[in-house]
C-alpha positions as CSV (number, residue, x, y, z in Angstrom):
1,X,-28.7,-190.7,34.6
2,X,-25.5,-191.4,36.7
3,X,-23.5,-194.4,35.6
4,X,-21.0,-196.0,37.8
5,X,-18.4,-198.4,36.8
6,X,-17.8,-201.2,39.6
7,X,-15.2,-203.9,39.4
8,X,-17.6,-206.9,39.9
9,X,-20.8,-208.3,41.5
10,X,-19.6,-208.1,45.2
11,X,-18.1,-204.3,44.6
12,X,-21.9,-203.5,43.1
13,X,-23.6,-205.1,46.1
14,X,-21.7,-203.0,48.4
15,X,-22.1,-199.9,46.9
16,X,-25.9,-200.4,46.3
17,X,-26.4,-201.3,50.0
18,X,-24.3,-198.4,50.9
19,X,-26.8,-196.0,48.8
20,X,-30.0,-197.7,50.4
21,X,-28.4,-197.5,54.0
22,X,-27.6,-193.7,53.5
23,X,-31.4,-193.3,52.4
24,X,-32.4,-195.0,55.5
25,X,-30.5,-193.0,57.8
26,X,-31.7,-189.8,56.3
27,X,-35.2,-190.9,56.4
28,X,-35.9,-193.7,58.9
29,X,-39.5,-193.8,57.8
30,X,-38.7,-194.3,54.3
31,X,-40.7,-196.0,51.6
32,X,-38.2,-198.4,49.7
33,X,-39.3,-199.9,46.4
34,X,-37.6,-203.5,46.4
35,X,-36.8,-205.9,43.8
36,X,-36.2,-210.0,43.8
37,X,-33.9,-212.1,41.9
38,X,-30.1,-212.9,41.7
39,X,-29.2,-209.2,41.2
40,X,-30.2,-207.8,44.4
41,X,-29.3,-210.7,46.6
42,X,-25.8,-209.6,47.4
43,X,-27.1,-206.2,48.1
44,X,-29.4,-207.6,50.7
45,X,-26.8,-209.7,52.2
46,X,-24.8,-206.6,52.7
47,X,-27.9,-204.7,54.4
48,X,-28.2,-207.6,56.7
49,X,-24.7,-207.4,57.7
50,X,-24.9,-203.8,58.4
51,X,-28.0,-204.3,60.5
52,X,-26.3,-207.1,62.5
53,X,-23.4,-204.8,63.1
54,X,-25.7,-202.1,64.5
55,X,-25.5,-199.6,61.6
56,X,-29.1,-199.8,60.5
57,X,-32.4,-199.9,61.8
58,X,-35.2,-201.0,59.8
59,X,-38.2,-200.5,62.4
60,X,-39.7,-197.7,60.6
61,X,-38.9,-198.6,57.0
62,X,-41.5,-199.5,54.8
63,X,-41.2,-201.1,51.5
64,X,-43.4,-202.1,48.5
65,X,-42.0,-204.9,46.0
66,X,-42.0,-204.6,42.2
67,X,-43.9,-207.7,41.4
68,X,-44.9,-211.3,42.3
69,X,-46.0,-214.3,40.0
70,X,-49.6,-214.8,39.4
71,X,-51.0,-218.1,40.9
72,X,-48.5,-218.7,43.5
73,X,-48.8,-219.1,47.2
74,X,-46.5,-216.9,49.5
75,X,-45.1,-219.9,51.3
76,X,-44.1,-221.5,48.0
77,X,-40.1,-221.3,47.8
78,X,-40.6,-219.8,44.3
79,X,-42.5,-217.0,45.4
80,X,-41.1,-213.4,45.6
81,X,-42.7,-213.2,49.1
82,X,-40.5,-216.2,50.1
83,X,-37.2,-214.6,48.5
84,X,-37.8,-211.5,50.6
85,X,-38.4,-213.1,53.8
86,X,-35.6,-215.4,53.4
87,X,-33.0,-212.9,52.3
88,X,-34.2,-209.8,54.0
89,X,-37.2,-209.6,55.9
90,X,-36.5,-212.3,58.5
91,X,-33.1,-211.1,59.2
92,X,-33.7,-207.4,60.2
93,X,-36.0,-205.7,62.4
94,X,-38.6,-204.7,59.8
95,X,-42.1,-204.8,60.9
96,X,-44.1,-207.5,58.6
97,X,-47.0,-204.9,58.4
98,X,-44.7,-202.4,57.1
99,X,-43.7,-205.0,53.9
100,X,-45.9,-204.9,50.8
101,X,-46.0,-207.7,48.0
102,X,-48.9,-208.2,45.3
103,X,-50.8,-211.2,46.3
104,X,-49.9,-213.7,43.8
105,X,-52.5,-216.1,45.4
106,X,-55.5,-214.0,44.5
107,X,-56.8,-214.7,40.8
108,X,-58.5,-211.6,40.5
109,X,-56.0,-209.6,38.6
110,X,-58.2,-206.4,38.3
111,X,-58.7,-206.2,42.1
112,X,-55.1,-207.0,43.1
113,X,-53.3,-204.5,40.5
114,X,-56.1,-201.8,41.8
115,X,-55.5,-202.3,45.5
116,X,-51.6,-202.4,45.1
117,X,-51.4,-199.1,43.3
118,X,-53.8,-197.6,45.8
119,X,-51.5,-199.0,48.7
120,X,-48.4,-197.5,46.9
121,X,-50.1,-194.1,46.5
122,X,-51.1,-194.2,50.1
123,X,-47.7,-195.0,51.4
124,X,-45.7,-192.8,48.7
125,X,-43.9,-191.7,47.1
126,X,-41.4,-194.3,47.1
127,X,-38.0,-192.8,48.1
128,X,-35.8,-195.3,46.0
129,X,-36.7,-197.8,43.7
130,X,-34.5,-200.6,43.3
131,X,-34.2,-202.2,39.8
132,X,-32.4,-205.2,38.2
133,X,-32.5,-205.3,34.0
134,X,-33.8,-208.3,32.5
135,X,-32.1,-209.7,29.3
136,X,-34.4,-208.2,27.2
137,X,-34.5,-204.8,28.6
138,X,-37.7,-205.3,30.9
139,X,-37.7,-203.7,34.6
140,X,-40.1,-205.4,36.6
141,X,-42.1,-207.6,34.5
142,X,-42.8,-205.0,32.1
143,X,-42.0,-206.8,29.1
144,X,-41.0,-205.5,25.7
145,X,-44.3,-204.2,23.7
146,X,-45.8,-201.5,21.9
147,X,-46.5,-199.0,24.7
148,X,-45.2,-198.2,28.2
149,X,-47.5,-199.7,30.8
150,X,-48.4,-196.9,33.4
151,X,-49.9,-198.7,36.5
152,X,-50.0,-202.0,38.4
153,X,-51.1,-204.6,35.9
154,X,-50.9,-208.4,35.3
155,X,-48.4,-209.1,32.6
156,X,-47.6,-212.1,30.3
157,X,-44.0,-213.1,30.5
158,X,-42.4,-213.6,27.2
159,X,-40.4,-216.5,26.4
160,X,-36.9,-215.2,27.0
161,X,-38.0,-214.2,30.6
162,X,-39.4,-217.8,30.9
163,X,-36.4,-219.4,30.1
164,X,-34.2,-217.2,32.2
165,X,-36.3,-218.0,35.1
166,X,-36.3,-221.6,34.5
167,X,-33.4,-222.1,36.7
168,X,-35.4,-221.3,39.6
169,X,-38.2,-224.2,39.0
170,X,-37.9,-227.7,38.8
171,X,-39.1,-227.8,35.1
172,X,-39.8,-224.9,32.5
173,X,-43.6,-225.7,32.9
174,X,-43.6,-224.9,36.2
175,X,-42.6,-221.1,35.5
176,X,-45.6,-219.2,35.9
177,X,-46.7,-217.3,32.6
178,X,-48.0,-214.3,34.4
179,X,-47.2,-211.7,37.1
180,X,-48.4,-208.8,39.0
181,X,-46.3,-205.8,38.5
182,X,-45.7,-202.4,39.0
183,X,-46.1,-200.4,35.8
184,X,-43.7,-198.0,34.3
185,X,-45.2,-194.9,35.4
186,X,-45.5,-196.6,38.9
187,X,-41.8,-196.9,38.8
188,X,-41.1,-193.6,37.1
189,X,-43.0,-191.8,40.1
190,X,-40.3,-192.8,42.3
191,X,-38.3,-189.9,43.5
192,X,-35.0,-191.7,42.7
193,X,-34.1,-194.9,41.1
194,X,-31.2,-197.4,41.4
195,X,-30.5,-199.8,38.9
196,X,-28.1,-202.8,39.3
197,X,-26.5,-204.7,36.3
198,X,-24.0,-207.2,36.3
199,X,-22.6,-209.9,34.0
200,X,-21.3,-209.9,30.5
201,X,-24.7,-211.2,29.2
202,X,-26.1,-208.1,30.2
203,X,-23.8,-205.8,28.3
204,X,-25.6,-205.4,24.9
205,X,-29.3,-204.8,26.5
206,X,-27.5,-202.2,28.9
207,X,-25.8,-200.4,26.0
208,X,-29.4,-200.1,24.3
209,X,-31.0,-198.7,27.6
210,X,-28.2,-196.2,28.0
211,X,-27.4,-195.3,24.5
212,X,-30.2,-196.6,21.8
213,X,-33.5,-194.9,21.4
214,X,-36.3,-194.8,24.1
215,X,-38.8,-197.2,23.2
216,X,-41.1,-199.7,24.8
217,X,-39.4,-202.4,22.7
218,X,-36.6,-201.8,25.4
219,X,-38.5,-200.9,28.6
220,X,-35.5,-199.6,30.7
221,X,-34.7,-196.9,28.2
222,X,-37.6,-194.8,29.6
223,X,-35.2,-194.4,32.7
224,X,-33.5,-191.8,30.8
225,X,-36.3,-189.4,31.1
226,X,-36.2,-189.9,34.9
227,X,-34.6,-187.1,36.6
228,X,-32.8,-188.9,39.3
229,X,-31.5,-192.6,38.2
230,X,-28.1,-194.0,39.4
231,X,-26.4,-197.1,38.0
232,X,-24.1,-199.3,39.3
233,X,-22.7,-201.9,36.9
234,X,-19.7,-204.1,36.9
235,X,-17.0,-204.2,34.3
236,X,-18.3,-207.3,32.6
237,X,-21.9,-205.4,31.9
238,X,-20.3,-202.2,30.6
239,X,-18.2,-204.2,28.3
240,X,-14.5,-203.3,27.2
241,X,-15.5,-199.9,26.2
242,X,-17.2,-198.9,29.4
243,X,-17.7,-195.6,31.1
């Protein structure tokens, strides 16, 4: 695992965008695993700027997203489909048929998860999987538990995750309690992984991921077993000791 210390969120976003851009330039039809939320938003903004400057071409790129809330319509402003459209897809020349996100509007969890896993296997392998890190150590919506989930599945969100996501909804009751998510095994089968971590509130959990025991109680700790993981973390997330 390669850990790079950067000054702040903006520096992290610039480096992450450059990392992904290099993959795209070397492999114009790459399958990218994408994430949502405030952490990768700056990275997507920078990728859009690079595209607008004529530095990137998304026409052959294919994408699979980590997760989507269960019971939410794609056109809902709180859906991850909507997030990706607003932050990236509608602003570059990626083909809509080359973008894949779990169908949160379909209540048939078994079918959604099976079909999404089949899609990833058909398109894959994922060239690089972009990740954030949850306050409780979750990656995608793989919450702390007794075992590492292998494949795409329907996950119950724990209270800490629900509280962290409240800021995106009108009330806490509006936050979905379940999500369709890639499993730990699905993520670990990506050729390379890029994890972004920003903010002092992530310092302790990042320390556990990097230095603590590898355990499903801290799902992100499993990344230490992957042969090609790059971490960009800002000074606040790495703490005073840093790396």
